[in-house]
N, C-alpha and C positions, 0 to 999 in steps of 0.2 A: 749257395742254394738255389736251384733251378724251380721256376715257379711252375713251368709246364710237366715235372718228374709228378705231380701228386703232395709233395710232404709236405707243404705250407698248411694244408687243412687241416690236421690235428693240432699243430700251434694255434690257428685261429678259432678253433673251436674251445679248446683250453682257457685262450684268452677269454673268449665270448663267457664261458661259464664262469671264469675268476672275477670277472666284472657284474654280471648279474647276481652273484654271492656277496659280494663286497656292496653292491647297492640295496640290498635286500639286507643286510646287519647295517647300513647309514641311515636307512629308514627307521629301524626299530630303535637305533639309539638317540637319533633327534626325537622321535615323538617319544621317548620314553622320560626327556628332558620338560615336555612341557604339562599341562594341568592333566593331573591323573583322569582318564577317561570315565576309570572305574567307579568313581564317587557319583552317589547316588543324591539328585539334590531335593529329595523328597523323604528322606529319612536320613537319621546322621550315622547311616554306616554305608559302606560299597555296595555296591549293586548285585556283587554276587551273594552276599550277606542278606539283601535284602531279598533278594528273589528266592533264596532257599525258605526264606521264614513269611513269606508273602501271605499263605493264608493265617498263620499266626498273628501277625501285626493287622490283618484285617479284621480278624475274630477278635482283638485286643480293641479295635476303634469300636466296633458295634457294641461289644459290652460296656465300655466308656459311655459311650452316647445313653446307652440305657439308663444310666444312672445319674449321670451328670449332664450339664451345659457348659461346654468352652466357649467364649467368645472373645474376639478381637475387639477390641474399641478404636474405632477408627484417629488418630491421631494425625497420618499423614508422614510423612519422611524431609526432614529439611537436615541440610549443612550442619549446622550449628546447635541446635539443640533438638535433638528427636528424643521423643518418647515411645515405648513400646508399652503397651496396656491390656491386657485380658482379666476378663471376669470367668470367676468360675462358681458356679453355684449347683445346688444338687437338684431333681426333678420338682422338687418341692419348695424351689427358690430359696432354700438357705444357704448362705455366703458358706463357703470353703475356705477355709484359712489354712490348712495345713497340708497343701498340695508342694509338689516339687516341680520347679519348673526350669526347664534350661532352653533358652534362644540363643540361636546361631542367626547372625545377620551377615551375610554372603553375596559378594556379587555373581551374576552369572558367569561360570568359565573362569574365575580371578579366584585363585584360593587366598590368594596372599592378603586382601584385605578381610578375610573374617574376621569376625568377633563372635564372642562365646559370651554371655551374662547367665549368671545362677542365682544371683541372688536379688530378687526383688523387693520392694518397698511393698507391703502385704497391708490392706485396710478393706474388712467387711468384702473378702473375698476378692479384691478388685487387686491384680500383682502389677506393679508398675515398674519397669526399668527406664531410668532416669538421665537426664545431660548425656547423652551418647550423640559423641561426633563424628561425622559419617567424613571421610578422608576425600570422595569422590560424587559429583552429581551422576544422578543416573538410577538405572534398576537397581535394585536390591531384592533377593529372596530374605523372607523372616520364615525360617523355621523354629519350631517349638514342639519340646516332648514335656508333655505333662504327666505326671504320675499323682495319683490319689490311691491310698492303701496299696493294693494289689491291682489297681485300674490304670490303664496309661494308654496313650495316643499321640499321633504326632499332626500338627497342624501346619500347614504350609501356605504360604500368602507370597503372593508378587507385590511388591512397590515399585513406585519411584517419584525421587524428591522434584521433578517436575510436574506431579499430577497430586491430586488430592485422593485418588480411590485407590483402593487395597485389593486386590482380588485374590481368592481362594482357589488352591489348585488341589 
């Protein structure tokens, strides 16, 4: 093949297109093997669902907040004996003992450490998840979904085993 005859350009262009296509496919395969980016850390659903239901979620939170007070009782996080405690009362400060609470304790961007809790100890409107052992020190998200009758809401906190403060987001 003579390089000056111009016959090498179609091969070079074809080879370049093949390498670009291969790089795109490789990028997609590699990125799908890591933590799924579509998961929402604010609701217990993927962000497509959260986006589609955004108005319903906001309206449900407003309706819940009109009828109930839901508060995290700060205990802080530690590796050996973490306790997650919430208090639920109606607006007249009467304890609510029949709520359903699901809590997900998760590390940001590391879904393999997710822990779910659904059966708290309930006493006078105080819901406790006890004796939780954390596998790693550092930042954790505490995501709770509470349902009282037909009302529901999500409550999201950021905590750290190295600090005593817990922040709502």
